[in-house]
VMD Tcl script that draws the C-alpha trace (Angstrom):
set ca {
  {14.46 19.73 -12.30}
  {13.06 16.53 -10.77}
  {14.79 13.30 -11.29}
  {11.63 11.27 -10.81}
  {9.24 9.96 -13.16}
  {6.32 7.47 -12.64}
  {5.32 4.60 -14.81}
  {2.55 5.43 -17.28}
  {-0.07 7.89 -16.07}
  {0.62 7.15 -12.33}
  {1.54 10.26 -10.04}
  {4.64 10.32 -8.14}
  {4.22 9.28 -4.66}
  {5.90 9.38 -1.37}
  {4.99 8.03 2.26}
  {5.91 9.73 5.26}
  {5.73 7.83 8.57}
  {5.55 10.14 11.37}
  {3.45 10.52 14.53}
  {3.64 14.22 14.78}
  {0.83 15.88 12.87}
  {2.65 19.16 13.09}
  {5.61 17.78 11.39}
  {3.53 16.08 8.83}
  {1.93 19.42 7.96}
  {5.32 20.94 7.65}
  {6.75 17.98 5.64}
  {3.81 18.41 3.35}
  {4.35 22.20 2.71}
  {7.93 21.57 2.02}
  {7.18 18.79 -0.49}
  {4.51 20.99 -2.14}
  {6.96 23.82 -2.37}
  {9.24 21.53 -4.03}
  {6.87 19.71 -6.52}
  {3.14 20.09 -5.90}
  {2.62 17.17 -8.44}
  {3.99 14.51 -5.96}
  {1.49 12.79 -3.87}
  {2.15 12.47 -0.38}
  {0.72 9.88 2.01}
  {0.96 9.76 5.61}
  {1.09 6.96 8.38}
  {1.01 7.91 12.06}
  {3.41 5.15 12.88}
  {5.07 2.00 11.65}
  {2.10 -0.43 12.38}
  {0.01 1.91 10.37}
  {2.57 2.18 7.56}
  {2.87 -1.66 7.52}
  {-0.82 -2.03 7.09}
  {-0.78 0.23 4.20}
  {1.76 -2.06 2.67}
  {-0.71 -4.90 2.91}
  {-2.32 -3.56 -0.18}
  {-0.03 -4.70 -2.97}
  {-0.96 -1.78 -5.21}
  {0.62 0.71 -2.90}
  {4.05 1.37 -3.75}
  {5.43 4.78 -3.25}
  {8.52 6.12 -4.99}
  {10.12 7.12 -1.90}
  {9.74 6.63 1.89}
  {10.38 9.00 4.99}
  {10.50 7.77 8.44}
  {10.70 9.50 11.83}
  {13.04 7.92 14.18}
  {11.03 8.29 17.52}
  {7.53 7.12 17.32}
  {5.23 5.25 19.67}
  {4.33 1.43 18.94}
  {7.10 0.76 16.51}
  {10.07 3.14 16.22}
  {11.64 4.14 13.06}
  {14.40 1.69 13.23}
  {11.87 -1.18 13.65}
  {9.83 0.25 10.96}
  {12.76 0.12 8.62}
  {13.65 -3.08 9.46}
  {10.23 -4.61 8.67}
  {9.95 -2.51 5.56}
  {13.21 -4.04 4.24}
  {11.68 -7.63 4.88}
  {9.03 -6.91 2.19}
  {10.69 -8.04 -1.39}
  {8.70 -5.45 -3.39}
  {9.74 -2.65 -1.01}
  {13.45 -3.25 -0.70}
  {14.57 -1.04 -3.70}
  {12.54 1.91 -2.44}
  {14.90 4.71 -1.12}
  {14.25 5.40 2.34}
  {15.31 8.67 4.33}
  {15.25 8.48 8.06}
  {14.27 11.65 9.82}
  {15.00 13.01 13.49}
  {15.23 16.16 15.40}
  {18.87 15.20 16.29}
  {21.70 13.37 14.68}
  {23.35 10.57 16.57}
  {26.32 9.31 14.39}
  {25.45 5.76 15.67}
  {21.98 6.20 14.67}
  {22.96 7.18 11.13}
  {25.18 4.31 10.79}
  {22.91 1.90 12.13}
  {20.13 2.95 9.87}
  {22.29 3.01 6.71}
  {23.55 -0.52 7.47}
  {19.91 -1.51 7.47}
  {19.33 -0.08 4.28}
  {18.34 3.44 4.58}
  {19.59 5.72 1.62}
  {19.96 8.79 3.86}
  {19.31 10.59 7.25}
  {17.91 14.07 7.58}
  {18.00 16.03 10.64}
  {14.49 17.90 10.79}
  {15.48 21.75 10.13}
  {14.08 24.61 11.63}
  {12.53 25.95 8.69}
  {10.32 24.90 5.76}
  {12.80 26.24 3.05}
  {15.70 24.12 4.50}
  {13.41 21.23 4.35}
  {12.30 21.76 0.83}
  {16.14 21.89 -0.14}
  {16.87 18.52 1.86}
  {13.74 17.04 0.11}
  {14.82 18.10 -3.54}
  {18.33 16.84 -2.84}
  {17.24 13.33 -1.39}
  {14.59 12.95 -4.26}
  {16.94 14.16 -7.14}
  {19.96 11.84 -5.69}
  {17.95 8.66 -4.62}
  {14.70 8.19 -6.38}
  {15.46 6.15 -9.74}
  {14.13 6.92 -13.11}
  {11.42 4.48 -13.97}
}
mol new
graphics top color blue
foreach p $ca { graphics top sphere $p radius 0.5 }
foreach p [lrange $ca 0 end-1] q [lrange $ca 1 end] { graphics top cylinder $p $q radius 0.2 }
display resetview
């Protein structure tokens, strides 16, 4: 059971900010395995993501941000997103290939709801996405 609802007839949406196209594809497959009705948008880095947010009508239900990206890393991207008033309540999950307890603490202090270590399989990622969405995405 999904703990997500959109307002009106709008589909549920998430945004993945990650510069690795393979990781984008894996994320999309895991999300589709969990719930194929969720629309997934992609941004190749934080600069592109912030450009997407210049359109005030774009308001995803949740955001996933990779830590290691060029131009603007995930921490910088998180900080910039949290400066945008209409985005402050959107749950954000940070993602990385490894876990550094200091990085987890830093991103949570900056407002991230969770931190996921990118797993070795789609099935594990599917379960992690399910857990994050069920626990963090509020009902509309």
